[in-house]
NUZAVO-465723 format. One record per residue: residue in three letters; y, x, z of N, C-alpha, C, CB in turn. Coordinates in steps of 0.05 Angstrom, whole numbers, padded with zeros to 5 digits, always signed. Each point is the difference from the previous one (the first is absolute). Glycine has a CB too. Layout:
% NUZAVO-465723
ALAYXZYXZYXZYXZ...
***
This chain:
% NUZAVO-465723
MET-00024+00017+00000+00024-00017+00000+00025+00018+00000-00025-00037+00025THR+00043+00032-00043+00025+00016-00002+00019-00008+00022-00006+00005-00049ARG+00026+00013+00053+00020-00007+00021+00014-00026-00006+00006+00049+00009LEU+00001-00053-00035+00014-00024-00008-00017-00025+00005+00025+00027-00035THR-00051-00025+00028-00018-00022+00004-00003-00006+00030-00025+00012-00042SER+00023+00009+00057-00002-00003+00029+00025-00013+00012-00030+00040+00001PHE+00053-00032-00011+00025-00011+00010+00003-00030-00007+00021+00045-00005VAL-00028-00051-00020+00001-00028-00009-00019-00018+00017+00012+00015-00047ALA-00036-00004+00052-00020-00015+00016+00011-00004+00028-00037+00019-00028GLY+00050+00002+00039+00011-00003+00027+00022-00020+00001-00012+00047+00008VAL+00029-00048-00027+00022-00020-00001-00012-00028-00002+00031+00034-00022ALA-00052-00037+00005-00012-00026-00003-00012-00010+00026-00010+00011-00047LEU-00002+00007+00063-00011-00007+00026+00022-00009+00019-00038+00032-00008VAL+00060-00017+00008+00022-00007+00018+00012-00027-00007+00010+00049+00005LEU-00007-00054-00031+00011-00026-00009-00019-00023+00007+00025+00024-00037ALA-00051-00019+00033-00020-00021+00006+00001-00006+00030-00028+00015-00039ALA+00030+00006+00055+00000-00005+00029+00025-00015+00009-00026+00042+00006ALA+00049-00035-00019+00025-00013+00006-00001-00030-00008+00024+00043-00005SER-00036-00048-00018-00003-00027-00010-00017-00017+00019+00006+00016-00047ALA-00029-00004+00055-00018-00014+00018+00014-00006+00027-00039+00023-00022SER+00055-00004+00031+00014-00004+00025+00020-00023-00002-00007+00049+00011ALA+00021-00050-00034+00020-00020-00004-00012-00028-00001+00028+00033-00024GLN-00053-00034+00014-00014-00026-00004-00015-00009+00025-00003+00011-00048THR+00001+00007+00068-00015-00007+00024+00015-00022+00015-00020+00047+00002PRO+00008-00070+00003+00014-00021+00014+00005+00006+00029-00021-00032-00032ALA+00041+00020+00044+00005+00004+00028-00024-00010+00016+00050-00005-00007PRO-00056+00019+00029-00023-00009+00016+00005-00028+00011-00011+00047+00012ALA-00011-00063-00010+00002-00027+00010+00007+00001+00030-00033-00017-00034ALA+00047-00004+00043+00007-00002+00028-00013-00025+00012+00044+00025-00008LYS-00043-00028+00034-00012-00023+00014+00020-00014+00018-00044+00023-00003ALA+00041-00049+00005+00015-00016+00018-00019-00019+00014+00043+00003-00029ILE-00037-00011+00054-00017-00018+00014+00017-00022+00012-00033+00037+00011PHE+00026-00062-00018+00014-00023+00010-00019-00021+00012+00036+00008-00035ALA-00028-00020+00057-00015-00022+00011+00017-00025-00003-00024+00030+00034GLY+00012-00050-00048+00016-00024-00006-00017-00025+00003+00028+00026-00031GLY-00044-00027+00052-00018-00022+00004-00025+00004-00017+00039-00030+00008CYS-00050+00009-00019-00025+00002-00015+00001+00022-00021-00007-00049+00008PHE-00011+00068-00007+00001+00022-00019-00007-00008-00028-00010+00031+00037TRP-00004-00053-00041-00005-00010-00027+00027-00005-00014-00045-00021+00014CYS+00063+00009+00000+00026-00008-00011+00017+00025-00005-00003-00045+00023VAL+00002+00064-00004+00016+00024-00003-00009+00016-00025+00008+00001+00050GLU-00034+00000-00054-00010+00013-00024+00011-00013-00025-00042+00013+00024ALA+00040-00039-00025+00009-00016-00023+00029+00004-00005-00036-00033+00008ASP+00052+00034+00013+00029+00003-00003+00008+00028-00010+00005-00033+00037PHE-00020+00053-00031+00008+00027-00008-00014+00009-00026+00007+00011+00048ASP-00030-00022-00054-00013+00008-00025+00017-00005-00025-00044-00009+00022LYS+00062-00011-00020+00017-00007-00023+00025+00017-00002-00018-00046+00004VAL+00023+00064+00015+00024+00016-00001-00004+00024-00019+00011-00014+00048PRO+00005+00017-00068-00003+00023-00018+00002+00027+00015+00020-00027-00037GLY-00038+00045+00032+00000+00025+00014-00021+00001+00023+00047+00005-00011VAL-00057-00028+00019-00022+00000+00020-00026+00005-00015+00025-00033+00030LEU-00040+00053-00020-00024+00008-00013-00025-00013+00011+00022+00043-00009SER-00022-00048+00035-00023-00013+00013+00008-00011+00027-00032+00030-00024THR+00017-00049+00034+00004-00011+00027-00027-00002+00013+00041-00026-00015THR-00042+00032+00041-00024-00001+00015+00004-00014+00027-00015+00043-00021SER+00000-00064+00026+00002-00015+00025-00014+00016+00022+00001-00044-00025GLY+00011+00042+00049-00012+00015+00022+00013-00007+00027-00012+00036-00032TYR+00007-00019+00051+00008-00005+00028+00015+00024+00010-00039-00031+00008ILE+00060+00027+00008+00016+00022+00011+00014-00009+00025+00007+00019-00046GLY-00001+00000+00063+00016-00007+00024-00016-00006+00025+00034-00016-00031GLY-00060+00020+00030-00017-00006+00022-00012+00025+00014-00010-00043-00022LYS-00008+00038+00040-00011+00022+00016-00029+00007-00007+00030-00015+00036LEU-00044-00003-00050-00028+00005-00006-00003+00012-00028-00014-00038+00030ALA-00003+00059-00032-00005+00012-00026-00019-00018-00016+00007+00046+00019ASN-00002-00047-00045-00017-00015-00019-00006-00029+00009-00020+00044-00013PRO+00041-00060+00019-00005-00027+00009-00011-00018-00022+00037+00006+00033THR-00051-00026-00026-00010-00020-00019+00020-00023-00001-00048+00013+00009TYR+00046-00029-00029+00017-00024-00003-00003-00018+00024-00002+00003-00050GLU-00023-00007+00058-00005-00018+00023+00014+00010+00025-00045-00012-00020GLN+00044+00038+00025+00013+00011+00024+00030-00003-00002-00037+00032+00005VAL+00049-00027-00028+00029-00002-00003+00008-00029+00003+00000+00040-00031ALA-00014-00058+00017+00007-00029+00000-00002-00011+00029-00016-00004-00048ALA-00002+00015+00063-00004-00010+00028+00021+00012+00019-00049-00005-00009LYS+00067+00021-00002+00022+00012+00015-00010+00019+00022+00027-00041-00009LEU-00049+00055+00002-00012+00018+00020+00008+00029-00003-00038-00030+00000THR+00052+00037-00022+00005+00028-00007+00030+00007-00001-00042+00000-00024GLY+00059-00019+00022+00029+00006-00003+00009+00006-00028-00002+00017+00045HIS-00017-00018-00064+00008+00006-00028+00014-00024-00013-00039+00031-00003ALA+00055-00024-00018+00012-00020-00017-00014+00001-00027+00045+00003+00024GLU-00047-00025-00037-00009+00000-00028+00023+00013-00016-00029-00042+00005ALA+00023+00060-00022+00020+00015-00015-00010+00008-00028+00020+00016+00043VAL-00002-00007-00059-00007+00009-00027+00012+00028-00005-00002-00048-00017GLU-00015+00066+00008+00009+00027-00008+00005-00001-00030-00027+00023+00037ILE+00051-00016-00044+00009-00001-00028+00004+00028-00011+00023-00044+00009VAL-00036+00050-00031+00004+00025-00014+00019-00006-00023-00047+00018+00013PHE+00068-00002-00015+00020-00005-00020+00010+00025-00013+00014-00040+00025ASP-00002+00037-00049+00011+00022-00015+00030+00001+00006-00035-00005-00037PRO+00044+00026+00052+00028+00001+00008+00019+00003-00024-00015+00020+00042SER+00005-00012-00065+00018+00002-00023+00005-00028-00012-00017+00046-00009LYS+00002-00066+00017+00003-00027-00011+00010-00020+00020-00036+00011-00031VAL+00030-00006+00056+00010-00018+00021+00004+00016+00026-00023-00041-00021THR+00045+00038+00034+00006+00016+00024-00011-00015+00025+00041+00019-00022TYR-00044-00003+00043-00009-00012+00025+00021-00021+00010-00025+00042+00012GLU+00050-00036-00017+00021-00018+00008-00003-00027-00014+00031+00039+00007LYS-00038-00039-00033-00004-00025-00014-00024-00015+00010+00021+00021-00040LEU-00042-00007+00048-00023-00013+00011+00006-00013+00027-00029+00033-00023VAL+00045-00020+00039+00009-00012+00025+00016-00025-00005+00000+00046+00022GLU+00018-00045-00041+00016-00024-00006-00017-00023-00010+00038+00030-00012HIS-00058-00023-00004-00019-00021-00009-00016-00011+00023-00003+00023-00045PHE-00005-00006+00063-00016-00008+00023+00014-00021+00017-00021+00045+00001TRP+00047-00040+00005+00015-00019+00016-00002-00029-00011+00031+00037+00014ARG-00029-00038-00041+00001-00026-00013-00027-00013-00006+00042+00016-00020THR-00063-00003+00031-00027-00012-00002-00010-00010+00027-00009+00030-00039ILE+00026-00026+00060-00009-00007+00027+00020-00018+00014-00025+00043+00003ASP+00017-00054+00020+00018-00014+00018+00004+00020+00023-00016-00048-00013PRO+00039+00062+00013+00004+00021+00020+00010-00011+00027+00009+00031-00037THR-00008-00058+00039+00011-00012+00024-00021-00009+00020+00038-00015-00028THR-00064+00018+00022-00021-00010+00017-00016+00023+00012-00003-00042-00027LYS+00000+00042+00053-00015+00022+00013-00030-00007+00002+00041+00011+00027ASP-00058+00008-00034-00029-00004+00001-00009-00025-00015+00000+00024+00044ALA+00012-00028-00067-00008-00023-00017+00012+00003-00027-00004-00029+00040GLN-00010+00017-00060+00011-00003-00027-00010-00026-00011+00002+00050-00007PHE+00017-00069+00003-00007-00025-00012-00021-00015+00017+00012+00019-00046CYS-00035-00025+00035-00020-00015+00015-00018+00018+00017+00001-00034-00035ASP+00002+00060+00033-00017+00019+00014+00015+00010+00025-00023+00014-00042HIS+00009-00015+00065+00013+00007+00025-00017+00021+00015+00021-00046+00003GLY-00007+00063+00012-00013+00021+00015+00010+00027-00009-00040-00029+00006SER+00036+00049+00011+00010+00027-00006-00010+00013-00026+00003+00005+00049PRO-00027-00012-00058-00009+00012-00026+00018-00009-00024-00046+00000+00018TYR+00062-00020-00014+00016-00011-00021+00030+00007+00004-00033-00037-00007ARG+00039+00056+00024+00027+00008+00004+00011+00015-00025-00008+00004+00051THR+00034-00004-00054+00011+00015-00022+00010+00027+00009+00014-00043-00022ALA-00018+00063+00005+00008+00027+00008+00002+00018-00025-00022-00006+00045ILE+00039+00025-00043+00001+00022-00019-00010+00025+00014+00040-00020-00025PHE-00062+00031+00014-00012+00024+00012+00008+00024-00017-00039-00027+00019ALA+00059+00042-00009+00010+00023-00015-00018+00024+00001+00046-00017+00009ASN-00051+00029-00032-00018+00023-00002+00014+00026+00007-00026-00024-00034ASP+00052+00025+00034+00014+00025+00007+00029-00007+00009-00028+00027-00033ALA+00043-00006+00040+00027-00004+00010+00018-00013-00021-00007+00039+00031ASP+00003-00031-00056+00017-00012-00021-00004-00030-00003-00001+00045-00024GLN-00025-00053+00024-00006-00028-00002+00011-00016+00024-00041+00011-00026LEU+00039+00001+00049+00010-00013+00025+00031-00004-00002-00037+00021+00027LYS+00051-00001-00037+00029-00002-00003+00007-00021-00020+00004+00048+00012ILE-00018-00049-00035+00006-00019-00021-00005-00029+00010-00012+00034-00035ALA-00010-00037+00049-00007-00027+00011+00021-00009+00020-00049+00009-00008GLN+00057+00009+00026+00020-00008+00020+00027-00006-00012-00024+00029+00032ALA+00031-00014-00053+00025-00005-00014-00001-00027-00014+00008+00049-00006SER-00031-00055-00006-00003-00026-00013+00002-00023+00019-00030+00022-00034LEU+00018-00019+00058+00002-00021+00021+00029-00004+00009-00047+00012+00015ALA+00061+00010-00011+00028-00001+00008+00017-00015-00020-00006+00043+00025ALA+00001-00038-00050+00015-00013-00022-00007-00030-00001+00002+00043-00026LEU-00028-00048+00030-00009-00028-00002+00011-00017+00023-00041+00016-00022GLN+00043-00004+00046+00011-00014+00023+00029-00009-00004-00031+00026+00029LYS+00045-00012-00047+00028-00008-00005+00002-00021-00022+00013+00046+00014ASN-00033-00047-00031+00002-00017-00024-00023-00021-00003+00024+00038-00021LYS-00040-00041+00041-00023-00018-00002+00010-00029-00005-00028+00030+00029PRO+00013-00045-00045+00009-00028-00006-00011-00020+00019+00001+00013-00047PHE-00009-00005+00071-00010-00018+00021+00012+00009+00027-00043-00010-00026LYS+00043-00008+00045+00012+00006+00026-00018+00013+00020+00029-00039-00008GLU-00055+00034+00006-00019+00010+00020-00001+00031+00000-00027-00042-00006PRO+00023+00054+00030-00002+00029+00001-00025+00011-00013+00025-00002+00043ILE-00024+00026-00053-00023+00013-00012-00017+00014+00021+00026+00006-00043VAL-00052-00011+00043-00017+00011+00021-00021+00019-00012+00007-00041+00027THR-00006+00046-00052-00019+00018-00014+00002+00028+00012+00003-00027-00042GLU-00026+00039+00048-00001+00027+00011+00004+00021-00022-00030-00016+00038ILE+00043+00039-00031+00000+00023-00017-00010+00023+00018+00039-00017-00030VAL-00063+00028+00023-00013+00020+00017-00013+00021-00018-00008-00034+00036SER+00002+00056-00023-00014+00022-00015-00029-00009-00003+00031+00036+00018ALA-00042-00029-00041-00028-00008-00007-00020+00016+00015+00015-00014-00044GLY-00036+00001+00054-00023+00014+00011-00022-00002-00021+00013-00011+00048PRO-00038+00014-00039-00023-00002-00019-00001-00028-00013-00025+00033+00027PHE+00020-00032-00053-00004-00025-00016-00029-00002-00007+00047+00001-00019TYR-00060-00023+00025-00028-00004-00005-00004-00021-00022-00011+00013+00048LYS-00003-00006-00069-00005-00018-00022-00016-00024+00009+00002+00038-00032ALA+00006-00062+00024-00015-00024+00007-00025-00003-00017+00042-00022+00013GLU-00059+00004-00006-00026-00004-00013+00005-00007-00030-00020-00016+00043ASP+00001+00023-00060+00003-00003-00029+00007-00029-00008-00033+00037-00006TYR+00022-00057+00020+00005-00027-00009+00030-00008+00004-00048-00011+00011HIS+00063+00026+00004+00028-00005+00004+00017+00012-00023-00007-00002+00050GLN-00004+00023-00063+00016+00013-00020+00003-00017-00025-00016+00045+00018ASP+00040-00047-00028+00006-00016-00025-00010-00029+00003-00004+00042-00027TYR+00005-00053+00051-00010-00027+00004+00013-00020-00018-00009+00012+00047TYR+00035-00009-00052+00014-00020-00016-00010+00001-00029+00040+00004+00030LYS-00051+00019-00039-00011+00002-00027-00028-00010-00001+00030+00039-00009LYS-00046-00033+00029-00028-00008+00001-00004-00030+00005-00011+00046+00016ASN+00029-00057+00000-00002-00028+00008+00027-00014-00004-00036+00011+00033PRO+00045-00014-00058+00027-00010-00005+00005-00029+00010+00001+00030-00039VAL-00021-00047+00036+00004-00028+00009+00002-00001+00030-00026-00016-00040ARG+00007+00029+00054+00001-00001+00029+00026+00014+00011-00050+00000+00001TYR+00057+00021-00014+00024+00015+00008+00025-00018-00003-00022+00044-00012GLN+00025-00056-00011+00024-00016-00005+00001-00024+00019+00000+00015-00048TYR-00023-00027+00053-00001-00022+00019+00009+00009+00028-00038-00021-00026TYR+00028+00044+00034+00007+00011+00027+00030+00005+00001-00046+00020+00005ARG+00057-00007-00026+00028+00008+00000+00018-00025+00001-00011+00042-00026THR+00004-00062+00010+00015-00024+00000-00002-00016+00026-00006-00002-00049ALA-00019-00001+00059-00004-00016+00024+00013+00014+00024-00043-00017-00019CYS+00044+00044+00018+00012+00015+00023+00030-00002+00000-00039+00031-00002GLY+00051-00040-00021+00029-00004-00001+00016+00025-00004-00007-00038+00029ARG-00006+00059-00039+00013+00026-00003+00024-00002-00019-00044+00023+00009ASP+00040-00031-00033+00022+00000-00019+00022-00020+00007-00033+00013-00035ALA+00025-00036+00046+00020-00020+00008+00018+00012+00022-00032-00037-00011ARG+00021+00051+00030+00016+00012+00022+00017+00022-00011-00035-00012+00033LEU+00025+00028-00052+00015+00022-00011+00025-00011-00015-00042+00028-00005LYS+00038-00050-00010+00023-00012-00014+00020-00011+00020-00030-00012-00038GLN+00020+00001+00060+00018-00010+00021+00017+00022+00012-00033-00037+00010LEU+00020+00060-00005+00014+00023+00013+00018+00014-00019-00038+00005+00030TRP+00027+00003-00053+00013+00018-00019+00014-00012-00023-00033+00032+00014GLY+00028-00058-00019+00012-00013-00023-00008+00014-00026+00038-00013+00028SER-00019+00019-00045-00006+00011-00026-00010+00029+00002+00034-00030-00020GLN-00031+00043+00043-00009+00027+00004-00030+00002+00006+00046+00011+00016ALA-00058-00033-00010-00028-00001+00009-00019+00011-00022+00010-00039+00030ALA-00029+00055-00022-00020+00010-00018-00024-00019+00003+00016+00049+00003VAL-00017-00069-00020-00021-00020+00002-00016-00001-00026+00027-00027+00032HIS-00051+00014-00030-00017-00003-00024+00007-00025-00015-00036+00025+00023
***
């Protein structure tokens, strides 16, 4: 191989590496929200552009690897929650937080719509200091401009271990669309969201 050939080959390698680096997408990020029934939270976030996946699970309790029965019986302290994987180049964490507020009733403690008890509390579980700061700033802004009179009781806390829920809970609204829609309607979720948020409500 001549010096010129070697030089050209080296330049080609450098350019190829630079091109590959430029095309490498930003690493995916995660957000965790508790908004009552995790079937509904999955459905509400799957439609957001930039969201790559949603996983139903449990967080905020004391027992490792809890089962649905244990959580539902209020034995573990966990909340039903959804872990969201998103592309930060397409949707920011701030935008996800703003969307979250408008999918929940932030005025009820340990309850969401027809579901009552601590597993159905609303909360933002921040994965790091930046998320915690963004969530707190969003809450502060919302408290000044909320379209309802009741105080906001949604928790903003640092995330602990997140445990994936049983497979039959994942994508429930896709696997059982009729049952899911009946539950959502009968529970009064969208009706209450419209009452609270008006045209800002994120409803189906």
